C-alpha positions as CSV (number, residue, x, y, z in Angstrom):
1,M,151.4,101.9,-161.9
2,A,150.9,99.5,-165.1
3,M,150.6,99.8,-168.8
4,N,147.2,98.6,-170.3
5,T,146.4,97.7,-173.8
6,A,143.6,99.9,-173.6
7,P,143.1,102.5,-176.3
8,P,144.2,106.3,-175.0
9,D,140.1,107.3,-174.2
10,A,139.5,104.3,-172.3
11,L,142.9,104.1,-170.2
12,E,141.2,107.7,-169.2
13,T,138.4,106.5,-168.0
14,S,139.4,103.8,-166.4
15,K,139.5,102.7,-162.7
16,L,142.8,101.7,-162.7
17,N,143.9,105.3,-162.9
18,R,142.4,106.8,-160.7
19,G,143.4,107.2,-156.9
20,Y,146.5,105.6,-155.5
21,L,148.2,102.9,-157.1
22,H,147.7,99.2,-156.1
23,P,149.2,95.7,-156.8
24,F,145.9,93.4,-156.6
25,W,145.7,92.9,-160.3
26,N,146.7,89.9,-162.6
27,G,149.8,90.3,-164.1
28,G,149.8,87.3,-166.3
29,S,146.7,88.0,-167.6
30,G,147.6,89.1,-171.2
31,R,146.8,92.4,-170.0
32,Y,150.2,94.4,-169.5
33,L,151.7,93.4,-172.8
34,Y,155.3,95.0,-171.4
35,G,155.2,93.7,-167.9
36,V,153.4,95.5,-164.5
37,G,155.1,98.5,-162.2
38,E,157.2,101.5,-163.8
39,L,160.1,101.8,-166.3
40,P,163.2,100.1,-164.7
41,R,165.7,102.8,-162.6
42,T,169.0,102.6,-163.9
43,L,172.0,100.5,-161.7
44,T,173.0,103.9,-161.4
45,E,170.1,105.6,-160.4
46,L,169.7,102.7,-157.9
47,A,173.2,103.6,-156.6
48,M,172.4,107.3,-156.6
49,C,169.8,106.4,-154.3
50,Q,172.0,104.3,-151.8
51,L,174.7,107.2,-151.8
52,S,171.1,109.8,-150.9
53,A,170.1,107.3,-148.3
54,T,173.3,106.5,-146.3
55,T,173.9,110.3,-146.0
56,R,170.8,110.9,-144.7
57,R,171.0,108.6,-142.0
58,S,174.0,110.5,-140.4
59,D,172.9,112.2,-136.8
60,G,171.5,115.8,-137.6
61,W,172.7,115.4,-142.0
62,W,169.8,118.8,-143.0
63,T,172.1,121.3,-140.4
64,K,175.2,120.7,-142.7
65,L,173.4,120.6,-145.4
66,S,175.2,124.4,-146.1
67,D,178.3,123.4,-144.4
68,P,181.0,123.1,-147.0
69,V,183.1,121.2,-144.5
70,W,180.7,118.6,-144.8
71,R,179.7,119.0,-148.5
72,C,183.3,118.1,-149.3
73,S,183.4,115.6,-147.3
74,W,180.2,113.8,-148.4
75,R,181.5,114.4,-151.8
76,N,185.1,112.3,-151.7
77,T,183.6,109.8,-149.3
78,A,181.5,109.3,-152.4
79,L,184.1,109.3,-155.3
80,S,185.9,106.6,-153.1
81,S,183.6,104.8,-152.5
82,S,181.5,101.1,-154.8
83,F,177.7,100.9,-154.4
84,C,176.8,97.3,-154.3
85,V,173.5,96.9,-156.3
86,R,171.4,94.0,-155.8
87,T,169.4,93.5,-158.6
88,S,167.5,89.9,-160.0
89,T,170.5,88.3,-161.6
90,G,172.4,89.0,-159.1
91,N,174.6,92.2,-157.4
92,T,176.5,94.7,-159.5
93,V,179.5,97.0,-158.3
94,V,178.5,100.7,-159.2
95,F,180.8,103.4,-159.4
96,L,179.6,107.4,-159.4
97,S,180.7,109.8,-161.3
98,Q,181.7,113.5,-159.6
99,K,178.7,114.7,-161.6
100,Q,176.4,111.9,-160.2
101,V,177.6,112.8,-156.7
102,Q,177.1,116.5,-157.1
103,Y,173.3,115.4,-158.3
104,V,172.6,113.5,-155.3
105,L,173.9,116.1,-153.0
106,D,172.0,119.0,-154.2
107,E,169.1,116.9,-154.3
108,L,169.3,116.8,-150.5
109,S,167.6,120.0,-150.6
110,G,164.7,118.3,-151.9
111,Y,164.6,116.0,-149.2
112,L,165.0,118.4,-146.3
113,A,161.5,121.0,-148.2
114,L,160.0,117.4,-147.6
115,K,161.0,116.4,-144.0
116,N,158.5,117.0,-141.6
117,Q,159.4,118.2,-138.9
118,D,155.7,118.9,-136.8
119,A,155.5,115.2,-137.3
120,N,158.8,114.0,-136.6
121,C,159.0,112.1,-139.9
122,E,161.3,112.3,-143.1
123,V,161.8,110.2,-146.2
124,S,163.6,106.8,-145.8
125,C,165.5,104.4,-148.0
126,Y,163.5,105.3,-150.9
127,D,160.7,107.4,-152.3
128,R,157.0,106.4,-150.9
129,I,158.8,105.0,-147.7
130,W,158.6,107.3,-144.6
131,E,160.2,107.2,-141.2
132,T,160.3,108.8,-138.1
133,S,163.3,111.2,-137.7
134,T,163.7,110.1,-133.9
135,P,162.0,107.6,-131.3
136,N,158.5,108.3,-130.5
137,D,158.1,109.0,-126.7
138,P,159.3,106.0,-124.5
139,C,156.9,106.5,-121.6
140,L,154.1,106.1,-123.9
141,L,155.7,103.0,-125.5
142,H,156.3,101.5,-122.1
143,I,152.8,101.9,-121.0
144,L,151.4,100.4,-124.5
145,Q,153.5,97.1,-123.9
146,E,152.9,97.2,-120.6
147,Q,149.1,97.1,-121.3
148,L,150.1,94.3,-124.1
149,N,150.4,91.9,-121.2
150,T,146.9,91.2,-120.4
151,L,146.8,89.9,-124.1
152,R,149.5,87.9,-123.6
153,T,148.9,84.1,-122.5
154,V,151.7,81.8,-120.9
155,S,151.1,79.3,-123.5
156,S,152.6,81.7,-126.0
157,L,155.8,82.9,-124.3
158,G,157.5,79.7,-125.6
159,T,156.8,80.5,-128.8
160,S,159.4,82.3,-131.2
161,C,156.4,84.5,-133.2
162,R,152.8,85.1,-132.2
163,N,150.4,87.9,-133.2
164,I,149.0,88.9,-129.9
165,I,146.5,90.9,-131.7
166,N,146.0,88.8,-134.3
167,P,143.8,89.9,-137.7
168,Y,143.3,86.1,-139.0
169,L,141.6,85.3,-135.2
170,H,137.7,86.2,-136.1
171,P,137.8,87.5,-139.4
172,V,135.3,88.0,-142.1
173,V,134.6,84.6,-142.7
174,Y,132.0,84.8,-146.2
175,G,128.9,83.5,-145.6
176,R,128.9,83.0,-142.1
177,T,130.1,86.4,-140.6
178,L,126.8,88.4,-139.9
179,V,127.2,92.0,-141.6
180,R,124.6,94.7,-140.8
181,D,122.7,96.0,-143.9
182,L,122.0,99.8,-144.8
183,S,118.8,98.5,-142.9
184,G,120.6,97.6,-140.1
185,T,119.5,93.9,-140.9
186,L,122.1,91.6,-139.8
187,V,122.9,89.2,-142.9
188,P,125.5,87.3,-143.6
189,A,129.0,88.6,-145.4
190,E,128.4,88.1,-149.5
191,P,131.4,86.4,-150.9
192,P,132.5,88.2,-153.9
193,P,132.4,87.3,-157.1
194,F,135.3,85.1,-158.3
195,S,136.9,83.9,-160.8
196,Q,140.3,81.7,-161.7
197,L,141.5,84.7,-163.4
198,N,141.3,87.0,-160.5
199,Y,143.5,85.2,-158.0
200,T,143.7,88.6,-156.4
201,I,140.7,87.8,-154.5
202,S,139.9,85.5,-151.3
203,S,136.3,83.6,-151.6
204,R,136.5,82.8,-148.3
205,F,138.3,85.4,-145.7
206,A,139.0,89.2,-145.4
207,C,140.4,90.9,-142.6
208,L,138.4,92.9,-139.9
209,P,139.2,96.6,-140.1
210,T,138.1,99.2,-137.3
211,L,136.6,102.5,-137.7
212,F,138.6,105.3,-137.1
213,A,137.5,109.5,-136.4
214,V,140.7,111.4,-137.5
215,S,140.4,115.1,-135.7
216,P,140.1,118.2,-138.2
217,C,143.7,119.2,-137.2
218,P,144.9,121.9,-139.1
219,S,148.8,121.0,-138.5
220,A,151.0,119.1,-140.2
221,G,151.6,117.1,-136.7
222,P,149.8,114.6,-135.2
223,P,145.8,114.4,-134.7
224,M,143.3,112.9,-132.7
225,V,142.3,109.6,-133.1
226,T,138.9,108.3,-132.1
227,T,137.8,104.8,-131.9
228,L,134.4,104.2,-133.2
229,S,134.1,100.4,-133.5
230,Y,135.9,97.8,-131.4
231,I,139.4,96.6,-132.2
232,N,139.6,92.8,-133.4
233,G,141.2,91.3,-130.9
234,V,141.2,93.6,-128.3
235,P,138.2,93.0,-125.6
236,P,136.0,96.6,-125.7
237,W,136.7,97.0,-121.9
238,Q,140.2,97.7,-121.9
239,D,139.6,101.4,-122.3
240,G,143.7,102.0,-121.2
241,L,145.3,99.7,-124.2
242,Y,142.2,101.2,-126.5
243,R,143.8,104.9,-125.7
244,S,147.4,103.6,-126.8
245,L,146.1,102.3,-129.5
246,E,144.5,105.2,-130.6
247,G,147.8,107.5,-129.6
248,A,149.7,104.7,-131.9
249,L,147.8,105.4,-135.0
250,A,147.7,109.0,-134.3
251,A,151.1,109.4,-134.3
252,S,151.2,107.4,-138.0
253,V,148.5,109.4,-139.6
254,P,151.1,112.3,-140.5
255,L,153.4,109.2,-142.1
256,F,150.1,107.7,-144.0
257,E,149.4,111.3,-145.5
258,H,152.7,111.5,-146.7
259,V,152.8,108.3,-147.9
260,L,149.4,108.2,-149.8
261,T,150.6,111.7,-151.3
262,D,153.2,110.4,-153.0
263,L,151.4,107.1,-154.2
264,H,148.5,109.5,-155.6
265,R,148.5,108.6,-159.6
266,S,149.1,113.1,-159.8
267,N,152.7,112.9,-158.2
268,L,154.6,110.0,-160.7
269,L,157.6,109.6,-160.0
270,S,160.5,111.0,-161.8
271,H,163.6,109.0,-163.1
272,R,167.1,111.0,-162.0
273,I,168.2,109.4,-165.0
274,P,165.9,109.2,-167.9
275,G,166.9,107.7,-171.6
276,T,167.9,104.8,-172.6
277,C,171.7,103.5,-173.4
278,R,173.2,103.0,-177.4
279,Y,176.2,101.7,-178.8
280,T,179.3,102.9,-179.5
281,A,180.8,100.9,-181.2
282,W,179.8,98.2,-184.4
283,D,182.9,95.5,-184.7
284,E,180.9,92.3,-183.9
285,P,182.8,89.5,-184.5
286,L,183.2,87.4,-188.0
287,T,180.9,84.5,-188.4
288,P,183.3,81.5,-189.8
289,E,183.8,81.0,-192.8
290,H,182.0,77.7,-193.5
291,S,179.1,76.4,-191.9
292,D,180.1,73.1,-190.8
293,D,182.9,74.4,-189.1
294,E,182.1,73.5,-185.8
295,E,184.8,74.2,-184.2
296,S,184.9,77.7,-185.1
297,W,181.0,78.0,-184.7
298,A,182.0,77.6,-181.1
299,V,184.6,79.9,-180.5
300,Y,182.4,82.7,-182.5
301,Q,179.5,81.6,-180.5
302,K,182.1,82.7,-177.7
303,E,183.5,85.4,-179.0
304,L,180.0,86.9,-179.6
305,R,178.8,86.3,-176.1
306,S,181.8,88.3,-174.3
307,W,181.7,91.0,-177.0
308,T,178.2,91.8,-176.4
309,L,179.0,91.7,-172.8
310,S,181.7,94.5,-173.4
311,R,180.9,95.9,-175.9
312,P,181.4,99.9,-175.6
313,I,178.2,101.6,-174.6
314,Q,177.4,105.1,-173.5
315,Y,174.8,104.9,-170.3
316,P,172.3,107.4,-169.5
317,D,173.0,109.7,-167.2
318,V,172.4,112.8,-165.0
319,L,171.0,115.7,-167.1
320,E,174.0,118.2,-167.7
321,Q,172.3,121.1,-166.0
322,G,171.9,118.9,-162.8
323,Y,169.4,118.6,-160.4
324,M,167.1,121.5,-160.9
325,G,165.2,121.1,-158.1
326,G,161.1,121.2,-157.2
327,M,161.5,117.2,-155.6
328,E,159.0,118.5,-153.0
329,E,156.3,119.6,-155.5
330,R,153.0,117.7,-155.4
331,K,150.1,118.2,-157.6
332,F,148.0,116.7,-155.1
333,R,148.2,116.6,-151.4
334,A,146.8,113.5,-149.3
335,S,144.9,114.2,-146.3
336,L,143.1,112.2,-143.4
337,R,141.7,115.0,-141.0
338,G,138.1,115.3,-140.8
339,R,137.9,112.1,-141.8
340,N,137.0,108.4,-141.1
341,I,139.3,105.8,-141.8
342,K,139.7,101.7,-141.6
343,V,142.5,100.5,-140.3
344,I,143.4,96.6,-139.5
345,I,145.4,95.9,-136.4
346,R,148.6,93.8,-135.7
347,V,150.8,93.1,-132.8
348,T,153.4,90.9,-132.9
349,D,155.5,89.1,-130.2
350,I,159.5,87.8,-131.5
351,Q,161.3,85.8,-129.1
352,V,164.5,84.5,-129.9
353,H,166.3,82.1,-127.4
354,P,170.3,81.4,-126.9
355,D,169.0,77.7,-127.7
356,H,167.7,79.4,-131.0
357,P,169.8,82.6,-131.8
358,A,167.9,83.8,-134.6
359,F,164.0,84.0,-136.4
360,D,164.2,83.6,-140.1
361,G,162.0,87.1,-141.2
362,T,159.3,86.7,-144.0
363,P,159.0,86.3,-147.6
364,W,158.9,88.8,-150.0
365,H,154.9,89.9,-149.9
366,A,152.0,92.6,-150.0
367,E,150.4,93.2,-147.1
368,G,146.2,91.4,-147.7
369,M,144.5,90.6,-150.8
370,R,142.7,92.6,-152.9
371,N,139.6,92.2,-150.5
372,E,140.8,94.1,-147.4
373,R,142.1,97.2,-150.3
374,I,145.2,97.9,-148.0
375,V,147.0,100.8,-149.7
376,A,149.4,101.4,-146.8
377,S,151.4,100.2,-144.2
378,V,152.8,101.1,-140.6
379,V,155.6,99.2,-138.5
380,Q,156.5,100.6,-135.1
381,C,158.7,98.8,-132.6
382,I,156.9,98.9,-129.9
383,A,159.9,97.1,-127.7
384,M,162.9,95.9,-128.3
385,S,165.6,93.9,-125.4
386,N,168.9,92.2,-126.6
387,V,168.5,92.1,-129.9
388,K,169.5,93.5,-133.3
389,P,167.6,96.1,-135.2
390,I,165.0,94.5,-137.2
391,S,165.1,95.5,-141.0
392,L,162.7,95.8,-143.8
393,S,163.9,95.3,-147.5
394,F,161.9,96.7,-150.0
395,R,161.6,96.3,-154.0
396,M,159.3,96.6,-156.5
397,P,158.1,95.1,-159.9
398,V,159.4,97.3,-163.2
399,R,157.9,96.8,-167.4
400,A,160.4,96.7,-170.0
401,P,162.9,99.6,-170.2
402,V,161.5,101.7,-173.4
403,G,163.9,101.2,-177.0
404,C,166.0,98.2,-175.7
405,S,165.0,94.6,-176.4
406,S,165.0,92.1,-173.9
407,D,166.8,89.9,-175.7
408,D,169.7,92.2,-176.0
409,E,171.9,91.3,-172.7
410,G,175.0,93.7,-173.2
411,A,171.7,96.6,-173.2
412,T,169.6,95.5,-170.2
413,I,171.5,93.7,-167.9
414,R,174.5,96.4,-167.9
415,T,172.0,99.1,-167.8
416,W,169.3,97.9,-165.7
417,G,170.3,94.6,-164.3
418,L,167.5,92.5,-166.5
419,R,167.8,89.9,-168.2
420,L,165.9,87.7,-170.7
421,N,163.3,85.6,-168.5
422,S,164.6,87.1,-165.2
423,S,162.4,88.3,-162.7
424,S,160.9,91.8,-163.2
425,H,161.9,93.8,-160.6
426,Q,164.4,96.4,-158.6
427,F,165.7,96.0,-154.8
428,L,164.4,99.4,-153.2
429,G,166.8,98.9,-150.5
430,T,166.8,98.1,-146.8
431,T,166.4,100.3,-144.0
432,S,166.3,99.5,-140.0
433,L,163.8,99.6,-137.5
434,R,165.1,100.9,-134.2
435,A,163.2,100.7,-130.9
436,G,160.5,103.5,-130.9
437,H,160.6,104.0,-134.5
438,A,157.9,103.3,-136.8
439,L,158.4,103.3,-141.0
440,A,155.9,103.8,-143.3
441,F,155.2,101.9,-146.5
442,P,153.1,101.6,-149.6
443,N,151.8,98.4,-150.5
444,I,152.3,98.5,-154.2
445,Y,156.2,97.7,-152.8
446,Q,157.0,94.0,-151.5
447,H,158.3,94.5,-148.8
448,R,160.1,91.4,-146.3
449,F,161.3,91.5,-143.0
450,T,164.8,90.2,-142.6
451,D,166.0,87.8,-139.5
452,V,166.0,88.6,-136.1
453,R,169.4,88.3,-133.9
454,L,170.1,88.2,-130.8
455,E,172.7,90.8,-129.1
456,D,174.5,88.9,-126.2
457,T,174.3,84.8,-127.8
458,A,174.3,83.9,-123.9
459,R,170.6,85.8,-122.8
460,P,167.0,85.6,-124.5
461,G,165.6,89.0,-126.8
462,A,162.7,90.3,-127.5
463,L,161.1,92.4,-130.0
464,T,157.1,93.6,-130.5
465,L,156.1,95.4,-133.5
466,L,152.5,97.0,-134.1
467,S,151.3,96.9,-137.4
468,L,148.8,99.3,-139.0
469,H,147.6,98.5,-142.4
470,L,145.6,101.2,-143.7
471,V,142.3,100.2,-146.2
472,D,142.2,102.9,-149.1
473,P,140.6,105.7,-148.2
474,E,139.4,106.7,-151.6
475,L,137.6,103.4,-152.7
476,T,134.7,101.5,-151.6
477,G,134.5,99.6,-154.9
478,G,137.5,97.8,-156.1
479,G,138.6,100.0,-158.8
480,G,139.0,98.2,-162.0
481,D,136.8,96.4,-164.6
482,D,136.4,93.2,-163.5
483,D,134.0,91.2,-161.2
484,A,135.4,93.0,-158.1
485,S,134.6,96.7,-158.8
486,D,131.7,96.7,-156.3
487,L,133.7,94.7,-153.2
488,E,132.7,96.6,-150.3
489,V,135.2,96.2,-147.1
490,P,133.1,95.9,-144.1
491,A,134.5,97.1,-140.8
492,T,133.7,96.3,-137.2
493,N,131.3,98.9,-137.2
494,R,129.3,97.1,-139.0
495,V,129.8,93.6,-137.6
496,P,128.8,92.1,-134.2
497,A,131.8,90.5,-132.0
498,Q,132.1,87.4,-133.1
499,Q,134.1,86.1,-129.7
500,T,132.1,83.9,-127.3
501,A,133.8,85.2,-124.2
502,W,133.1,88.7,-125.2
503,V,129.6,88.3,-125.7
504,R,129.6,85.8,-122.6
505,A,131.6,88.6,-120.4
506,A,128.9,91.0,-122.1
507,L,125.7,88.9,-121.1
508,E,126.8,88.3,-117.1
509,E,127.3,92.1,-117.1
510,S,124.1,93.2,-117.7
511,I,122.1,90.2,-116.3
512,D,120.7,89.6,-112.8
513,T,123.5,87.5,-110.9
514,R,120.5,85.5,-109.3
515,V,120.3,83.9,-113.1
516,P,120.8,80.3,-112.9
517,E,124.1,79.2,-115.3
518,E,122.2,77.3,-117.4
519,I,119.9,80.3,-118.2
520,I,123.2,82.0,-119.4
521,E,124.4,79.3,-121.3
522,R,121.1,78.1,-122.6
523,I,121.0,82.3,-124.3
524,M,124.2,82.0,-125.6
525,D,123.1,78.7,-127.3
526,F,120.9,81.5,-129.0
527,V,123.4,83.3,-129.9
528,E,124.4,83.7,-133.7
529,G,127.4,85.0,-135.4
530,V,129.7,84.0,-133.1
531,L,133.2,81.6,-133.2
532,T,134.2,79.1,-130.8
533,D,137.7,79.2,-129.8
534,D,138.7,76.5,-131.8
535,E,136.7,77.4,-134.8
536,A,138.5,80.7,-134.8
537,A,141.9,78.7,-134.3
538,A,140.8,76.7,-137.5
539,S,139.9,80.0,-139.7
540,A,142.8,81.5,-138.4
541,H,144.8,78.6,-139.4
542,A,143.1,78.4,-142.6
543,M,143.5,81.9,-143.4
544,K,147.0,81.7,-143.0
545,H,148.0,79.2,-144.9
546,E,145.2,80.8,-147.9
547,R,147.6,83.8,-148.0
548,V,150.8,82.5,-147.6
549,Q,149.6,80.5,-150.7
550,F,148.8,83.7,-152.4
551,W,152.0,85.4,-151.8
552,K,153.8,82.9,-153.5
553,E,151.2,83.1,-156.4
554,H,151.0,87.0,-156.4
555,N,155.0,87.3,-156.7
556,Q,154.9,84.9,-159.6
557,L,152.1,87.2,-161.2
558,W,153.1,90.3,-160.7
559,F,155.7,90.8,-158.8
560,S,158.3,88.5,-160.8
561,L,157.3,88.7,-164.3
562,P,159.8,86.9,-166.1
563,F,161.5,90.0,-168.2
564,A,160.3,89.7,-171.8
565,G,159.3,92.2,-174.7
566,F,160.3,95.8,-175.0
567,E,158.7,99.2,-175.4
568,N,159.0,101.6,-178.3
């Protein structure tokens, strides 16, 4: 994902180039000479991606793929349409040529080959992002929504957004939370090595994932999933809710597998439009004859600027032979079958009221910090009433294009939408999350939830989202040559429950009812590693503040580095 300035032999052995791509590196450390991320897509290719996504959103598109009438209709519509490509410098309107449209239509056969009918999922708005093709079982979703009512409190019903399963409550608090070591002894969780250069690591908190066993189901459909330890935020005695969450995760396993397959370093994405641009005219405006003629120099600078941005240029294009097939081929295919996985679970309620008709979405961010090793996420819409479908938008960091100077705006801004010192990222697309559907995406993409708005502004509306964050199944350490290379992600199978109410309930259930309340209180006083409600709320508040600050810093030092430099 990122360009390293180390020699080639060092790169081959570096952990940076193993397994799945991650976003948790310090892009401002000087290690990345030409920026971070992948090579940018041309504006034309991003418009082609829009066309492909729009075509694949039509009902039953795969059944019309071989129908010449439908293909002709798609082609004519595309040729008569414009595509607005969003960039860090503004919006650019792009028109596609007949050859480019034909490439997109031919490429649909590759997306059909990738479509997983058994697991009800397919590629979404951009590569590496997957979605369910049809809604999940509405009966199961209704049961899950009803079971979640046990976690909802009266005091939370007036809030616009609340995590009813909140990974920030009772997280790992370094130096305080008790963790079982290899010998089974409870010891305080060790804080990870920390330095100012590695801002991606938290020295205070980490979300606490749950360990799940995935059955060795050989088919491409969903496997069985079993909880091997408690879910942080869900009381262990709520068996029905545990089974429903297991079912939701089981349905998400194929989505995770497809995202991981596309995310593996062995399966690098190819560009539909390779190469770079070149100028076809060199008639630059003449400089003034006299160096002290300020008026003439001002006119010259204005003419030069206009000429730079309108100078005839030949853009790179799709290959003459068009789409050659094979986009569905992969060197590596990820499988979670027969394995134990760690997953962080969050359930969010969003309520919108007529006097406050919109929820303002979220900032751009990646999930977690390097402590959690989140590699991919699935978001499921459990319930929706009287609100318009929420959307997720995506963008990714890009490094400098090959063979083009960053101060050559005539080339960079017209070809890739990049200007000197502008943010080096590209917008990948937006997709709506409808009721019953799920969306999976890699954590190397930043994402944000868009606003939530009422359908009928005279009535309240509500939305419930289930988020599943997968800890990298291949990494036990940090995957790099820095201070965090040996950092482990402890799960709830090694961390005793920190909820005081849970411990007390277990104690009251197991002890003789004739034991006085005072004795129970004395026993509770000797229990180590638990948090009171006030302590848990305080740590959740501090952790949220830490993460919001991290989003801002990581956005600046990884996802929005200023565009500068060029690659040869």
